[in-house]
C-alpha positions as CSV (number, residue, x, y, z in Angstrom):
1,M,-14.3,9.3,-38.9
2,I,-14.9,12.9,-39.9
3,R,-18.2,13.0,-38.0
4,V,-16.5,11.6,-34.9
5,R,-13.8,14.3,-35.2
6,H,-16.4,17.1,-35.5
7,R,-18.2,15.8,-32.4
8,L,-15.0,15.5,-30.5
9,T,-14.2,19.1,-31.4
10,A,-17.6,20.3,-30.3
11,V,-17.3,18.4,-27.0
12,A,-13.9,20.0,-26.4
13,A,-15.2,23.6,-26.9
14,L,-18.5,23.0,-25.0
15,P,-17.3,23.5,-21.3
16,F,-15.7,26.9,-22.1
17,L,-18.9,28.2,-23.8
18,L,-20.9,27.0,-20.8
19,A,-18.5,28.6,-18.3
20,L,-18.6,31.9,-20.3
21,A,-22.4,31.8,-20.3
22,V,-22.5,31.4,-16.5
23,D,-20.0,34.2,-15.9
24,L,-21.7,36.6,-18.3
25,T,-25.1,35.8,-16.8
26,L,-23.8,36.4,-13.3
27,Y,-22.2,39.7,-14.4
28,V,-25.5,40.9,-15.8
29,L,-27.4,39.9,-12.6
30,L,-24.8,41.7,-10.4
31,H,-24.1,44.7,-12.6
32,D,-25.8,47.3,-10.5
33,R,-24.2,45.9,-7.3
34,L,-20.6,45.9,-8.6
35,P,-18.2,48.8,-7.8
36,D,-16.1,50.5,-10.5
37,P,-13.3,49.6,-10.5
38,L,-13.5,45.9,-9.4
39,A,-11.0,44.1,-7.3
40,S,-9.5,41.6,-9.8
41,H,-6.3,40.3,-8.3
42,F,-5.6,38.8,-4.9
43,T,-2.6,37.8,-2.8
44,G,-2.1,34.5,-1.1
45,N,-3.9,35.6,2.0
46,G,-7.0,36.7,0.0
47,R,-6.4,40.5,0.0
48,S,-7.0,42.5,-3.1
49,D,-3.9,44.0,-4.7
50,G,-5.2,44.8,-8.2
51,T,-8.2,46.3,-9.9
52,Q,-9.9,46.5,-13.3
53,S,-12.7,48.6,-14.7
54,R,-16.2,47.1,-14.3
55,G,-16.8,47.2,-18.1
56,S,-13.6,45.3,-18.8
57,A,-14.7,42.3,-16.8
58,P,-17.0,40.7,-19.4
59,V,-14.4,41.5,-22.1
60,F,-11.7,39.7,-20.1
61,A,-14.1,36.7,-19.5
62,C,-14.8,36.4,-23.3
63,V,-11.2,36.6,-24.3
64,L,-10.1,34.0,-21.7
65,H,-12.9,31.5,-22.2
66,L,-13.1,31.8,-26.0
67,G,-9.3,31.7,-26.3
68,L,-9.0,28.5,-24.2
69,G,-12.0,27.0,-26.0
70,A,-10.4,27.6,-29.4
71,L,-7.1,26.1,-28.2
72,W,-8.8,22.9,-26.9
73,A,-11.0,22.7,-30.0
74,G,-8.0,23.1,-32.2
75,M,-6.2,20.3,-30.5
76,A,-9.2,18.0,-30.8
77,A,-9.6,18.9,-34.5
78,V,-6.1,17.9,-35.4
79,G,-5.7,14.9,-33.1
80,G,-6.8,11.4,-33.9
81,P,-10.1,10.5,-32.3
82,A,-8.7,7.0,-31.4
83,V,-6.0,8.5,-29.2
84,R,-6.7,7.9,-25.5
85,R,-4.4,10.7,-24.3
86,L,-6.4,13.1,-26.5
87,R,-9.5,12.2,-24.6
88,W,-7.7,12.8,-21.3
89,L,-6.6,16.1,-22.7
90,I,-10.2,17.1,-23.4
91,A,-11.1,16.0,-19.9
92,A,-8.4,18.4,-18.7
93,G,-10.1,21.1,-20.7
94,Y,-13.3,20.5,-18.8
95,A,-11.4,20.8,-15.6
96,T,-9.7,24.0,-16.8
97,A,-13.1,25.5,-17.8
98,G,-14.6,24.6,-14.4
99,F,-11.8,26.0,-12.4
100,V,-11.4,29.3,-14.4
101,G,-15.2,29.8,-14.6
102,Y,-15.6,29.3,-10.9
103,L,-12.8,31.7,-9.9
104,L,-14.2,34.4,-12.2
105,A,-17.7,33.9,-10.8
106,A,-16.3,33.9,-7.2
107,T,-14.5,37.2,-8.0
108,L,-17.7,38.8,-9.1
109,L,-19.6,37.6,-6.0
110,A,-16.8,38.9,-3.8
111,N,-17.1,42.4,-5.3
112,A,-20.9,42.5,-5.0
113,D,-22.0,45.5,-2.8
114,A,-18.4,46.4,-2.1
115,T,-17.7,50.1,-1.6
116,D,-13.9,49.9,-1.6
117,P,-12.1,47.4,-3.9
118,A,-9.2,47.3,-1.4
119,R,-11.4,45.8,1.2
120,V,-12.6,42.9,-1.0
121,R,-11.4,39.5,0.0
122,L,-11.2,36.2,-1.8
123,P,-10.3,33.6,0.8
124,L,-7.9,30.8,0.0
125,W,-10.6,28.1,0.5
126,Q,-12.1,29.4,-2.8
127,I,-9.2,27.8,-4.6
128,A,-10.1,24.4,-3.0
129,V,-13.7,24.8,-4.0
130,G,-12.6,25.7,-7.6
131,A,-10.5,22.5,-7.6
132,G,-13.5,20.5,-6.6
133,V,-15.5,22.1,-9.4
134,A,-12.7,21.2,-11.8
135,V,-12.8,17.5,-10.7
136,L,-16.6,17.4,-11.2
137,A,-16.3,19.0,-14.6
138,A,-13.5,16.6,-15.7
139,A,-15.7,13.7,-14.7
140,L,-18.6,15.1,-16.7
141,G,-16.2,15.5,-19.7
142,R,-15.2,11.8,-19.4
143,L,-18.8,10.7,-19.3
144,L,-19.6,12.7,-22.5
145,L,-16.5,11.3,-24.2
146,M,-17.7,7.8,-23.4
147,A,-20.7,8.4,-25.6
148,L,-18.6,9.0,-28.6
149,P,-17.6,6.0,-30.8
150,T,-13.9,5.3,-30.9
151,P,-12.4,3.9,-34.1
152,P,-9.4,1.6,-33.8
153,P,-6.1,3.4,-34.0
154,E,-4.3,3.3,-37.3
155,P,-1.0,1.3,-37.2
156,S,2.0,3.5,-37.8
157,S,4.6,2.4,-40.2
158,R,8.3,2.4,-39.7
159,P,11.3,2.9,-42.1
160,D,11.7,-0.3,-44.1
161,A,15.3,-1.5,-44.8
162,D,14.2,-2.7,-48.2
163,R,12.7,0.6,-49.2
164,T,15.4,3.2,-49.2
165,P,14.7,6.0,-51.7
166,R,17.7,7.6,-53.6
167,L,18.0,10.7,-55.7
168,D,20.1,10.3,-58.9
169,L,23.1,12.6,-58.9
170,A,25.9,12.6,-61.3
171,E,29.5,12.2,-60.0
172,G,30.5,15.6,-58.5
173,E,27.0,17.1,-58.8
174,V,26.0,19.2,-55.8
175,A,22.4,19.4,-54.6
176,G,20.5,20.9,-51.6
177,W,16.9,21.0,-50.4
178,M,15.1,23.6,-48.2
179,R,11.5,24.0,-47.1
180,R,9.6,26.0,-44.5
181,A,7.7,23.8,-42.0
182,P,4.8,26.0,-40.8
183,S,2.8,24.9,-37.8
184,R,-0.9,26.0,-37.6
185,V,-1.1,25.0,-34.0
186,L,1.8,27.3,-32.9
187,L,0.5,30.1,-35.1
188,V,-2.9,29.8,-33.5
189,C,-1.5,29.6,-30.0
190,G,0.7,32.6,-30.7
191,A,-2.2,34.6,-32.0
192,L,-4.4,33.6,-29.0
193,L,-1.7,34.5,-26.6
194,F,-1.2,37.8,-28.3
195,V,-4.9,38.6,-28.0
196,A,-4.9,37.5,-24.3
197,A,-1.8,39.7,-23.6
198,G,-3.7,42.7,-25.1
199,A,-6.7,41.9,-23.0
200,L,-4.6,41.6,-19.8
201,L,-2.8,44.8,-20.5
202,F,-6.1,46.6,-21.1
203,A,-7.9,45.1,-18.1
204,L,-5.2,44.7,-15.4
205,G,-2.2,46.8,-16.5
206,P,1.2,46.3,-18.1
207,S,2.7,43.8,-15.5
208,H,-0.1,41.3,-16.0
209,G,0.3,40.8,-19.8
210,V,4.1,40.3,-20.0
211,G,3.9,36.5,-19.6
212,A,1.3,36.0,-22.3
213,L,3.2,38.4,-24.6
214,F,6.4,36.5,-24.1
215,G,4.6,33.2,-24.8
216,A,3.1,34.7,-28.0
217,V,6.5,35.8,-29.2
218,V,8.0,32.4,-28.6
219,C,5.2,30.6,-30.4
220,L,5.3,32.9,-33.4
221,V,9.1,32.8,-33.7
222,F,9.2,29.0,-33.6
223,S,6.0,28.5,-35.7
224,C,7.7,28.3,-39.1
225,P,11.2,26.8,-39.0
226,Y,13.5,26.1,-42.0
227,V,14.4,22.5,-42.7
228,T,17.4,22.0,-45.0
229,V,19.2,18.9,-46.4
230,D,22.7,19.5,-47.8
231,R,26.3,18.3,-47.5
232,R,26.1,18.9,-43.7
233,G,23.1,16.6,-43.2
234,L,19.7,17.7,-42.0
235,T,19.2,20.9,-40.2
236,A,16.1,22.5,-38.6
237,R,16.2,26.0,-37.1
238,P,13.8,29.0,-36.6
239,T,13.2,31.2,-39.6
240,A,14.6,34.4,-38.0
241,L,17.3,33.0,-35.7
242,P,20.4,30.9,-36.2
243,W,19.8,29.1,-32.8
244,P,18.5,26.9,-31.4
245,R,19.0,24.4,-34.2
246,I,18.8,20.6,-34.6
247,R,21.4,18.9,-36.9
248,I,21.7,15.3,-37.9
249,P,25.1,14.9,-39.7
250,L,25.4,12.6,-42.7
251,S,27.7,10.3,-40.7
252,D,24.7,9.6,-38.4
253,V,22.2,8.8,-41.1
254,D,21.6,5.1,-41.7
255,R,18.6,5.6,-43.9
256,A,15.8,8.1,-44.4
257,V,12.2,7.7,-45.6
258,S,9.0,9.7,-46.0
259,R,5.8,8.7,-44.2
260,D,2.7,10.2,-42.6
261,I,2.8,10.8,-38.9
262,K,0.0,11.3,-36.4
263,V,1.5,13.7,-34.0
264,L,-0.7,13.1,-31.0
265,A,-0.8,9.3,-31.5
266,E,2.9,8.8,-32.0
267,Y,4.5,11.7,-30.1
268,G,1.9,13.0,-27.8
269,G,1.9,16.7,-28.8
270,W,3.7,19.4,-30.8
271,G,7.2,20.9,-30.6
272,Y,10.4,19.0,-29.9
273,R,9.2,15.6,-28.6
274,T,11.1,12.5,-27.3
275,R,9.9,9.0,-26.9
276,A,11.6,5.7,-26.3
277,G,14.0,5.2,-29.2
278,R,12.9,8.2,-31.2
279,S,12.6,12.0,-31.1
280,G,11.3,14.6,-33.5
281,L,10.3,18.1,-34.3
282,M,6.5,17.8,-34.5
283,L,4.8,20.8,-36.0
284,R,1.7,19.2,-37.5
285,S,0.4,15.8,-38.5
286,G,1.1,14.6,-42.0
287,E,4.2,14.1,-44.3
288,A,7.5,13.8,-42.5
289,I,11.1,12.9,-43.0
290,V,12.0,9.9,-40.7
291,I,15.7,9.2,-40.2
292,R,17.0,5.9,-38.9
293,R,20.3,6.9,-37.2
294,S,23.4,4.8,-36.9
295,D,22.7,3.9,-33.3
296,G,19.2,2.6,-34.2
297,R,17.2,5.6,-32.9
298,E,14.8,7.6,-35.1
299,F,14.5,11.3,-35.7
300,A,11.5,12.8,-37.6
301,V,10.5,16.2,-38.7
302,T,7.1,17.1,-40.3
303,V,7.6,19.0,-43.6
304,D,6.2,19.1,-47.1
305,D,8.0,17.3,-49.9
306,A,9.6,15.0,-47.4
307,G,10.1,12.3,-50.1
308,T,12.6,14.4,-52.0
309,A,14.4,15.4,-48.9
310,A,14.7,11.7,-47.7
311,A,16.0,10.6,-51.1
312,L,18.6,13.3,-51.3
313,L,19.7,12.6,-47.7
314,N,20.2,8.9,-48.5
315,T,22.3,9.8,-51.6
316,L,24.4,12.3,-49.7
317,A,24.9,9.9,-46.8
318,R,26.1,7.1,-49.1
319,R,28.5,9.5,-50.9
320,A,29.9,10.6,-47.5
321,E,30.3,6.9,-46.5
322,A,32.1,6.0,-49.7
323,R,34.5,8.9,-49.3
324,D,35.4,7.7,-45.8
């Protein structure tokens, strides 16, 4: 299983490394024919409306390809090799690498021998060609994935009515539980977006890095929420903000258990996820509190020491029910 996961991770990163090699090789071959600055941004009709220095072009290509490659490799590393949607996700990585790599190469070719960056053109049909390259790259990715062995998926367990853990509390005794639930995926995404924002700000100017910077802030703010269990029920919220928050009141708790969750296999990704009959705050694979609600639906949140939290939640819910 570990060997399959390592191969899957390598296959996920491969297209971005190949695309980077092609773009850097083309840059070296065309270096003496490229103007300084380069036309780097184009409007819908193909006209140039932005520039970057010639020396920043390879830096931008490295940051973009390596950042995307690290992101796809990270998703492959933490996902289950048996998950079919993960394999489609990696195929999408091949398509992304092909499309981005082609557009960067086309931009360099369009700048070759240009004397005025404002006169450089990148026709709209180049987008269509890039899409064709993306399709071919995705097909290649699927062929490579077919060569990897696929272990059978592990069956996922569900809360068992005969196994409801409790925490012993004396009459009138008050207890609470709190843990941080850090997500390495969101932390890595936030860091990569922050680096990408810096590269965009350096290469293209302030207006081009705002989106990546905003995404970095969002990922980092939501990367380590607090999860608490107390007399109000279960609450999950960002570390530095009181909102948005998720709360499951005690009156809505039928029972709670702790079990391991495969995020990609069961919920299809990270963040707040919904599936038929269940929802959850998925920050990583591993130990999670799984709550069966009074209407039969499930809510889960991945956090360490989930067994203690589930036992306390069951005890507090039964107390609240007895008072009512």
